[in-house]
C-alpha positions in Angstrom: 18.1 -37.7 25.4 14.7 -39.0 26.5 14.7 -42.5 28.0 12.4 -43.7 25.2 15.0 -42.8 22.7 17.7 -44.5 24.7 15.5 -47.5 24.7 14.9 -47.5 21.0 18.2 -49.3 20.6 16.4 -52.4 21.9 15.0 -52.7 18.3 17.4 -54.5 15.9 15.0 -55.2 13.0 12.3 -53.0 11.5 9.7 -54.4 9.0 7.5 -52.0 7.2 4.5 -53.6 5.5 2.7 -51.2 3.1 -0.7 -52.2 1.9 -3.0 -50.1 -0.3 -5.9 -47.8 -0.5 -8.1 -47.7 2.6 -8.8 -44.9 5.1 -8.9 -45.2 8.8 -12.7 -44.9 8.9 -13.0 -47.6 6.2 -11.2 -50.2 8.4 -11.3 -48.9 12.0 -14.2 -46.4 12.0 -16.2 -48.8 14.2 -13.2 -49.8 16.5 -14.0 -49.2 20.2 -12.0 -46.3 21.7 -10.6 -45.0 18.5 -11.6 -41.7 16.7 -13.9 -43.3 14.1 -17.4 -42.7 12.9 -19.3 -44.6 15.6 -21.6 -42.4 17.7 -21.2 -39.4 15.4 -24.0 -37.9 13.4 -22.4 -38.1 10.0 -24.4 -37.9 6.7 -22.8 -36.6 3.5 -24.8 -34.9 0.8 -25.5 -36.9 -2.4 -24.9 -33.8 -4.5 -23.7 -30.2 -3.6 -26.3 -28.7 -1.3 -28.6 -31.7 -1.4 -30.7 -32.6 1.7 -30.4 -36.3 0.5 -27.4 -37.7 2.3 -25.5 -41.0 2.9 -24.4 -42.2 6.4 -21.5 -44.6 7.0 -22.7 -48.1 6.5 -21.3 -51.6 6.9 -20.1 -52.8 3.5 -20.7 -56.5 2.6 -18.6 -56.5 -0.6 -15.1 -57.6 0.3 -13.9 -57.0 -3.3 -15.3 -53.5 -4.1 -14.8 -51.5 -7.3 -11.9 -49.0 -7.4 -12.7 -45.4 -6.7 -11.1 -42.2 -8.0 -8.2 -41.3 -5.6 -5.8 -39.0 -7.5 -4.8 -35.5 -6.7 -7.9 -33.8 -8.1 -10.4 -36.2 -6.6 -8.7 -36.0 -3.2 -8.8 -32.3 -3.1 -12.4 -32.3 -4.2 -13.2 -34.8 -1.4 -11.3 -32.6 1.1 -13.3 -29.5 0.0 -11.2 -27.0 1.9 -11.3 -29.1 5.1 -15.1 -29.5 5.2 -14.6 -33.3 4.3 -18.2 -33.4 2.9 -17.8 -33.9 -0.9 -16.9 -37.6 -0.9 -20.2 -39.0 -2.1 -20.6 -36.9 -5.3 -16.9 -36.8 -6.0 -16.6 -40.5 -5.7 -19.7 -41.0 -7.8 -21.8 -42.9 -5.3 -22.4 -44.2 -1.8 -19.6 -46.8 -1.7 -17.1 -44.3 -0.3 -19.1 -44.3 2.9 -18.9 -48.0 3.4 -16.8 -49.5 6.2 -15.6 -52.9 7.4 -15.4 -54.1 11.0 -13.8 -56.8 13.1 -16.0 -59.5 11.4 -14.5 -58.7 8.1 -10.8 -58.0 9.0 -10.4 -59.9 12.3 -6.6 -60.2 12.1 -6.2 -56.4 11.9 -8.6 -55.8 14.7 -6.8 -58.4 16.8 -3.5 -56.7 16.2 -5.1 -53.4 17.3 -6.4 -54.9 20.5 -3.0 -56.6 21.3 -0.6 -53.9 20.1 -0.9 -50.3 18.9 -3.4 -48.7 16.6 -2.7 -45.2 15.3 -5.8 -43.0 14.8 -4.0 -39.9 13.7 -1.7 -41.4 11.1 -2.0 -39.4 7.8 -0.7 -40.0 4.3 2.1 -37.7 3.4 0.5 -36.4 0.2 -3.2 -35.8 -0.6 -3.1 -38.0 -3.7 -2.6 -41.5 -4.9 0.1 -44.1 -4.2 3.5 -43.3 -5.8 4.2 -40.0 -4.1 3.3 -41.6 -0.7 5.7 -44.5 -1.4 8.5 -42.0 -2.0 7.8 -40.1 1.2 8.1 -43.4 3.1 11.8 -43.8 2.0 12.9 -40.3 1.1 10.7 -37.8 3.0 9.6 -36.2 -0.2 8.2 -37.0 -3.6 10.3 -34.4 -5.4 7.1 -32.5 -6.2 5.5 -35.5 -8.0 1.8 -35.7 -7.2 0.7 -38.7 -9.3 1.7 -42.3 -10.2 3.3 -41.0 -13.4 6.9 -40.6 -12.3 9.9 -39.5 -14.3 12.3 -42.4 -15.2 14.9 -41.1 -12.8 14.4 -39.5 -9.4 17.4 -37.4 -8.5 16.6 -36.8 -4.8 18.2 -39.1 -2.2 16.5 -42.2 -0.6 17.4 -43.5 2.8 19.0 -46.4 1.0 22.2 -44.3 0.4 22.7 -43.6 4.1 21.9 -47.2 5.0 24.6 -48.5 2.6 27.0 -45.9 3.9 26.6 -47.3 7.4 26.5 -50.9 6.2 23.0 -51.4 7.5 21.3 -54.2 5.7 18.0 -53.5 3.9 15.7 -55.0 1.3 12.5 -54.1 -0.5 10.2 -57.0 -1.1 7.3 -56.9 -3.5 6.4 -53.9 -5.8 9.5 -51.9 -6.4 9.3 -50.1 -9.7 9.1 -46.6 -8.1 11.9 -47.3 -5.7 14.1 -48.5 -8.5 13.6 -45.1 -10.1 16.0 -43.4 -7.7 19.2 -42.3 -9.4 21.1 -43.8 -6.4 19.7 -47.2 -7.2 20.2 -46.9 -10.9 23.9 -45.9 -10.5 24.7 -48.6 -8.0 24.4 -52.1 -9.6 25.0 -53.7 -6.2 21.8 -52.3 -4.8 19.7 -54.3 -7.3 20.2 -57.4 -5.1 18.3 -55.4 -2.4 15.1 -55.8 -4.3 13.1 -59.1 -4.4 9.6 -60.5 -4.9 7.3 -60.5 -1.9 7.5 -64.3 -1.5 11.2 -63.9 -0.8 10.4 -62.4 2.6 9.2 -65.7 4.1 12.2 -67.4 2.7 14.7 -64.9 4.2 12.9 -65.1 7.5 12.9 -68.9 7.7 16.6 -69.0 6.8 17.5 -66.3 9.4 18.5 -63.9 6.7 16.2 -61.0 7.6 17.9 -57.6 6.8 17.9 -54.9 9.5 15.2 -53.0 7.6 12.6 -54.6 5.3 10.0 -52.9 3.3 7.2 -55.3 2.1 5.3 -53.3 -0.5 2.1 -55.3 -1.0 1.8 -58.6 0.9 2.3 -61.8 -1.2 -1.5 -62.5 -1.0 -2.5 -59.1 -2.2 -2.2 -55.4 -1.5 -6.0 -54.8 -0.8 -6.2 -52.3 -3.6 -9.7 -52.5 -5.0 -11.0 -54.7 -6.6 -8.8 -57.2 -4.7 -10.5 -59.2 -1.9 -9.4 -57.5 1.3 -9.4 -60.7 3.3 -6.7 -62.2 1.0 -4.4 -59.4 1.7 -5.2 -59.3 5.4 -4.6 -63.1 5.7 -1.3 -62.7 4.0 -0.2 -59.8 6.3 -1.3 -61.9 9.3 0.8 -64.8 8.1 3.8 -62.5 7.6 3.4 -61.0 11.1 2.8 -64.4 12.8 5.9 -65.7 11.1 7.9 -62.8 12.6 6.3 -63.5 16.0 7.5 -67.1 16.1 11.0 -66.3 14.7 14.2 -65.6 16.5 13.8 -61.9 15.7 10.7 -61.3 17.7 12.3 -60.1 20.9 14.0 -57.1 19.3 11.6 -56.3 16.4 9.1 -53.7 15.3 6.7 -54.3 12.4 4.6 -51.4 11.0 1.5 -52.2 9.0 0.3 -49.1 7.1 -1.7 -48.2 4.0 -0.3 -46.0 1.2 -3.3 -43.8 0.3 -6.9 -43.3 0.9 -8.2 -45.1 -2.2 -11.3 -42.8 -2.5 -12.8 -44.0 0.8 -14.3 -41.6 3.3 -12.6 -40.4 6.4 -14.1 -37.8 8.7 -10.9 -36.2 10.1 -9.6 -33.2 8.1 -5.8 -33.7 7.6 -3.6 -30.8 8.9 -2.0 -29.0 5.9 1.7 -28.7 6.7 2.6 -27.6 3.2 1.2 -27.6 -0.4 1.4 -31.4 -0.7 -0.2 -32.7 2.5 -1.0 -34.2 4.8 -3.4 -36.4 3.0 -6.2 -38.4 4.5 -5.8 -40.7 7.5 -4.9 -44.3 6.9 -4.6 -47.1 9.5 -1.2 -47.9 11.0 -0.5 -50.8 13.4 2.7 -51.0 15.4 3.5 -54.5 16.4 6.5 -55.2 18.7 7.4 -56.9 22.0 7.8 -53.3 23.3 4.5 -52.0 21.8 2.0 -50.8 24.4 -0.9 -53.3 24.7 -4.2 -52.2 23.2 -3.0 -48.6 22.9 -4.7 -46.1 20.6 -1.9 -43.7 19.5 -3.4 -40.3 18.8 -0.2 -38.4 18.1 -0.1 -36.8 14.7 2.1 -38.9 12.4 2.5 -39.7 8.7 4.6 -41.9 6.5 7.7 -39.9 7.3 7.3 -40.8 11.0 8.2 -44.4 10.1 11.2 -43.0 8.2 12.1 -40.8 11.3 12.0 -43.9 13.5 14.5 -45.6 11.2 16.7 -42.5 11.2 16.5 -42.3 15.0 17.3 -46.0 15.4 20.4 -45.9 13.3 21.6 -42.3 13.8 20.9 -41.2 10.3 20.3 -37.6 9.1 16.9 -36.2 7.9 16.4 -36.2 4.1 13.8 -33.4 4.0 12.0 -30.8 6.1 9.2 -33.3 6.5 11.1 -36.1 8.2 13.2 -33.5 10.1 10.0 -32.3 11.8 8.2 -35.6 12.1 7.8 -37.4 15.4 9.4 -40.9 15.5 6.4 -42.7 17.0 8.3 -43.5 20.2 5.0 -42.9 22.1 3.8 -46.3 20.8 6.5 -48.1 22.8 7.3 -48.9 26.4 11.0 -49.7 26.4 10.9 -50.1 30.2 8.9 -53.2 30.0 10.3 -56.7 29.4 9.8 -57.9 25.8 6.3 -59.2 25.6 5.5 -62.8 24.5 4.1 -62.7 21.0 0.4 -62.7 20.7 -0.6 -64.1 17.2 -2.9 -61.8 15.2 
């Protein structure tokens, strides 16, 4: 076993914060040293074949309108891997807008102090629900939209966690996770779901479970038309709370986004099967063992976070996706002493 995987046991608590609907280029396209849009000659046609085009531009609206981002829109945007149909598919120039460190300073500070992944893809080229399911089950059971059946018969990681008595809780939005047959058939698991505000309470009382999923920060998920700074401030508060807690020395926190939200990204996602990957989204890895100011360019997706949890606790893969996923161990240096927390 590689030393990095022996070292992974230094982690005792994993926190996964899932925000919504922004691509990598939307949030980090201007980040120095990352594979963004800076310095690239990018200009997307306003209509098919048009010589009129739109370049990436700094967006001043912190609460922008929602854009189409379902299966059909995503595949039109993708355009067979040419990645050039966003402007007319998304009905205007907003898709090309991006934010920078003046707009989302907490996220940029986290990227400078910890790890920013610039090849982290969504698991399905579509909207939120299927990607949420991949995060905890390695599959969406073939579902490609937010309209899920009332019962999901495939197995979430929750079953194995319970089997090994590993504590877990889902905070925030949980309707889709409560659709798992495993959850519906086990009344005891209902206590593992709580509102997002409960996270801070559990943390302050020293009751943090071994694995926490925070689905949408208490201050907002950043899903348009929400003000992105409200969500960002809330995530920063959550992370800074972890950093000053007794858990910091043996913790990892992932901050990722569930789907692309209709925003432009210039990197064509590899197609590993008929469902994905979908477009790149940001992922931050925050830990006393995270490499400092490291841009992680390994190809990962939502199932890579799942694979980390499986590796950490010796659990079996749930699907072909998480079985073949990397576990993001490249983001860590377990030979270093646990770093002092740097607030974001």
